[in-house]
N, C-alpha and C positions, 0 to 999 in steps of 0.2 A: 504494500500500500504506500503510495507516494505521500509526501508531506503536505502537498496542497489539498489532496482529498481528505487526509486525516484532519487537517485544520478546519476544513469545511464542515465535517461531521461534528467536530468538537464545538464549533460555533453554534450548530443546531442544538447541541447538548446544553450550551450556555442558556439559550432561550428557555429550555425546559427547566433548568436549575432555578432560574429567576421565578418561574411560576410555582415551582415546588416550594421555594423558600417563603413565598407569600403565604402559602397554606400553613407551613410549619411555624412561621413567626407570628401568625395571627390566631392560631388554635386556642391559646389560653387567654387571649385578650378580648374575644368576642363570644357571643352566644351563637354557636355554629348551627343551632337548630332552627334559627329564624329562616323561614321559607323564602327562597329566591334572594337571599342576602348576597353581598359581594363575595363573602367566603364561599358560599355554596356554588355560586356561578364560577368562581375560579377553580374550585375543587372539581366540579363536574367537567369543566373544560380540560383540565390537566389530565384527569383520569378517564376521560371519555365516558362519563355516565350519561347515557342518552335514552330517550324514549321510555321513561318509567312513569308510573302514575304519581299524582301528587301525594297520595298516601305512602307510596314507596319512599319518595324523597324525605317526607316528614319523619317516617319511621327510622330510616337510615341515619339521618343527621341527629335525631333524638338519641339514638344509641351512641353516636360519637360524642355528643355533648355530655351525656350521662357518664361516659367512661373515659373522658379525655385525661383524667388524672389518675386513672386506675392502673397502678403498677402491676397488678396481677392479671390483667386482661389477657386471655388466650384466644387462639384461633377458634377453638371449639365454642367458646362463649359467644362470639360474634356470629359464627355460622349457624349455631343452634337458634339464636334469637331471630335471625332473618328467616330461617326455615320455619320456625314456629309462627311467625307473623304472616308469611306469604306462601308457605309450602313450596318454596324454591330453594335450590342449593346454590347460594351466591358465593362461590369459591373465590373468584377474583376480587369482587368488591368487599368481601369480608377481610381478605388479606390487606387490601388497601386501607381500610378503616383501622385494622390492627397496626399496620405500619405507621399510620399517622399518630397513633397513641404511643407506639414503641418503635422508633426508627431502626432498631436493631433486628427487627423481624422482616424477613424477605417478602417481596411482593410476588404474587402468583398471577400471571396473565398469559395471554396467548404467545406473546413474543418470548417470554421467559421459558415456558414449557417446550416451545419449539426448539430453542437454542440448547436446552438441557436434555432434550429427548425424553420428556415426561409425557406419558400417554394422556390424551384427552379423556375427560370423564364422560362415559357413555353407559347406556343401559340402566339396569336396576342398581339398587344400593348406592345411589349417588352420594348420599351424605357420608357414608363410610369411606367411599372412594376419595371424596374430597379431603377427608382427614388424612388418609394414607398418602395422597399425593402431596399435601402440604408438608407432611412429615418428611417425605422424600426430598422435597425442595430444601427444607431446613438442614437435612443431613448433608446434601450436596454442598451447601454453603459452608457448613461447619468443617467438612473435610478440606474444602478448597482454602479456607482461611488458615489452615495449618501449613500451606505450601509457600515457598519463596515466590512463585508466580503471582500469588494474591498480593503479596507485599509490593511486587513490581507494578501490578495493575493500579493499586492505590497510589503509588508514587507517580505513575503516569498521570492520573487524575490531578493529584496535588500540584504537580509541576506545571500543568497547563492552567489550572485554576487555583493559584495560591490563595486568592481572596476567599475561596470557599472551603479550604482545607479543613478548617476547624468548625465549620457550620453544618456539615453533612456527615452522616454516619458512614462508616466504611461499607456497610451492607448496601446503602443507597448509592454509593459511588459505583459499586459493581453493577447494580441494577441499571444505572444510567448507561453504562456500556452496553448491556444487554438490550436496552430500549432503543439505542440509536444506531447500533451496528448490526448488520446481518450475521448469521452464523458463520458464513464464509469469511466475512471481514474480521470477525472475532478470532477466527483461526489464524488469519494473517498477522494479527497483532502479537501472537506468540506468547501470551501470558494467561490464556484462559483454558489451556488444554485439560487440566484436571476438572475444571467445572463443567466443561462441555462433554467430558467423558471420552476424549480422544486418547 
């Protein structure tokens, strides 16, 4: 990957970082349950929360508001509450809510599971499969974080964005790479092999 293309992608990442930091920096200073507030609009835009009912948005952000200082919040708790309310397994949005409360927890979405070769949740027993898949994701991160390559990836982020080095969790730094680069491009960067399973 040439330096010009790498810089182009990292500048795209910068745009996402600024949106993400708005969410994280305002979480504890506003009531995030206020329907169609600036916080909700920015959150929905960044995480691509679209085409849900008013009741869904109100419930989702009420859960976030109620738990935003809950140091013991777990993935099961959010997944179960959403399932109990709507009879839907909201794997991705549950992980995004959890990450907003605890930035050291990884985000589960289509880009991440594609890059990490985690199977899509299909068929019956979707709740149990969601729990298993999220545990698999956490395990992959935990193993990767023990490798020199992970340190190199974080250094790559911090070197390009020194102004954000202390503002963003290491988990989210890795997630930003998964979000902005394709799997092939991640392989070319030569620091993600253990995470990608190569």
